[in-house]
TORKE-158505 format. One record per residue (C-alpha): residue number from 1; z, x, y. Coordinates in steps of 0.1 Angstrom, whole numbers, plus 2048, in hexadecimal, padded with zeros to 3 digits. Each point is the difference from the previous one (the first is absolute). Layout:
+-----+-----+-----+-----+
!   i !   z !   x !   y !
+-----+-----+-----+-----+
! NUM !   Z !   X !   Y !
...
+-----+-----+-----+-----+
***
This chain:
+-----+-----+-----+-----+
!   i !   z !   x !   y !
+-----+-----+-----+-----+
!   1 ! F0F ! B8A ! 1E0 !
!   2 ! 7F9 ! 7DD ! 807 !
!   3 ! 7F4 ! 7FF ! 7D6 !
!   4 ! 824 ! 80B ! 7F1 !
!   5 ! 811 ! 7E8 ! 81D !
!   6 ! 823 ! 7FC ! 7FD !
!   7 ! 802 ! 81D ! 7F4 !
!   8 ! 808 ! 820 ! 81C !
!   9 ! 7E7 ! 81A ! 7FC !
!  10 ! 80C ! 822 ! 80E !
!  11 ! 7DD ! 80E ! 805 !
!  12 ! 7DD ! 7FD ! 7F6 !
!  13 ! 7E3 ! 817 ! 7FB !
!  14 ! 7DA ! 7F8 ! 802 !
!  15 ! 7ED ! 813 ! 7EB !
!  16 ! 7DA ! 80D ! 80C !
!  17 ! 7E5 ! 810 ! 7F1 !
!  18 ! 7F1 ! 81E ! 809 !
!  19 ! 7ED ! 7EC ! 819 !
!  20 ! 81E ! 7F3 ! 810 !
!  21 ! 7FB ! 7DF ! 7F1 !
!  22 ! 818 ! 7EB ! 7ED !
!  23 ! 803 ! 805 ! 7E1 !
!  24 ! 80F ! 7E0 ! 7F4 !
!  25 ! 822 ! 813 ! 7F8 !
!  26 ! 821 ! 801 ! 80F !
!  27 ! 820 ! 80E ! 7FC !
!  28 ! 81D ! 7E7 ! 808 !
!  29 ! 822 ! 80F ! 800 !
!  30 ! 81B ! 7E9 ! 803 !
!  31 ! 828 ! 805 ! 80C !
!  32 ! 80D ! 7FB ! 7D9 !
!  33 ! 7FD ! 803 ! 7E0 !
!  34 ! 807 ! 7D3 ! 7FB !
!  35 ! 7E4 ! 802 ! 817 !
!  36 ! 7E8 ! 810 ! 7F0 !
!  37 ! 808 ! 7EE ! 7DD !
!  38 ! 7F6 ! 7E5 ! 817 !
!  39 ! 7DF ! 80A ! 80D !
!  40 ! 7F6 ! 806 ! 7DB !
!  41 ! 803 ! 7DB ! 7FE !
!  42 ! 7E2 ! 7F7 ! 813 !
!  43 ! 7E6 ! 815 ! 7E6 !
!  44 ! 7DD ! 7EE ! 801 !
!  45 ! 810 ! 7E5 ! 81E !
!  46 ! 7E5 ! 7FC ! 81A !
!  47 ! 7FB ! 80F ! 821 !
!  48 ! 7E1 ! 7E7 ! 80C !
!  49 ! 7EA ! 804 ! 7E5 !
!  50 ! 806 ! 821 ! 7F4 !
!  51 ! 81C ! 805 ! 7E1 !
!  52 ! 816 ! 81D ! 807 !
!  53 ! 80E ! 814 ! 7E5 !
!  54 ! 822 ! 80F ! 807 !
!  55 ! 80D ! 81B ! 7EC !
!  56 ! 81A ! 81A ! 803 !
!  57 ! 7F9 ! 826 ! 80E !
!  58 ! 816 ! 819 ! 7ED !
!  59 ! 7F8 ! 816 ! 821 !
!  60 ! 80C ! 820 ! 806 !
!  61 ! 816 ! 7FE ! 7E5 !
!  62 ! 7E3 ! 7FE ! 7E4 !
!  63 ! 7EF ! 820 ! 80F !
!  64 ! 828 ! 813 ! 806 !
!  65 ! 80C ! 7F9 ! 7DD !
!  66 ! 7D5 ! 808 ! 7EC !
!  67 ! 807 ! 825 ! 817 !
!  68 ! 821 ! 803 ! 7F2 !
!  69 ! 7F1 ! 7FA ! 7DB !
!  70 ! 7E5 ! 81B ! 805 !
!  71 ! 813 ! 814 ! 811 !
!  72 ! 81D ! 801 ! 7DF !
!  73 ! 7DF ! 808 ! 7E9 !
!  74 ! 7F6 ! 81C ! 80E !
!  75 ! 809 ! 823 ! 7FB !
!  76 ! 815 ! 80C ! 81E !
!  77 ! 7EA ! 81A ! 814 !
!  78 ! 802 ! 805 ! 823 !
!  79 ! 7D9 ! 80B ! 802 !
!  80 ! 7E6 ! 7E2 ! 808 !
!  81 ! 7E6 ! 802 ! 7E9 !
!  82 ! 7E7 ! 811 ! 812 !
!  83 ! 819 ! 81A ! 806 !
!  84 ! 805 ! 801 ! 7D8 !
!  85 ! 7DE ! 804 ! 7F9 !
!  86 ! 7F7 ! 81E ! 81D !
!  87 ! 823 ! 813 ! 7EE !
!  88 ! 7EE ! 7FB ! 7D8 !
!  89 ! 7E3 ! 809 ! 813 !
!  90 ! 808 ! 81D ! 816 !
!  91 ! 7F2 ! 825 ! 7F1 !
!  92 ! 7E2 ! 7EE ! 7EE !
!  93 ! 7E1 ! 7F4 ! 805 !
!  94 ! 7F8 ! 7DB ! 7F5 !
!  95 ! 7DB ! 807 ! 7E8 !
!  96 ! 7DF ! 7DE ! 809 !
!  97 ! 815 ! 7EC ! 7DE !
!  98 ! 823 ! 802 ! 80C !
!  99 ! 7F4 ! 7EE ! 824 !
! 100 ! 7EB ! 7EC ! 7EE !
! 101 ! 7DE ! 803 ! 812 !
! 102 ! 7E4 ! 80B ! 7F0 !
+-----+-----+-----+-----+
***
């Protein structure tokens, strides 16, 4: 929080490794987009003897857009992929060549 003063941080989330140790990454939320843009100006500033990279995280919106694009380009079906294959193979036996095992 002190790194971004005088900006007002809404929330700071420190990222940890799978072993529970600090990863050196954090996500910071600001109350306004103006503060967010001002925070970007701190890119490559120093915190002690370490420089800090500040980038804009598109967050959940990016993943939602990608998911919407994927769904829009996918054929309309109510079946899951494994259900679709099961219905295609219903009543048929797979040969070794079809399974891919020797």
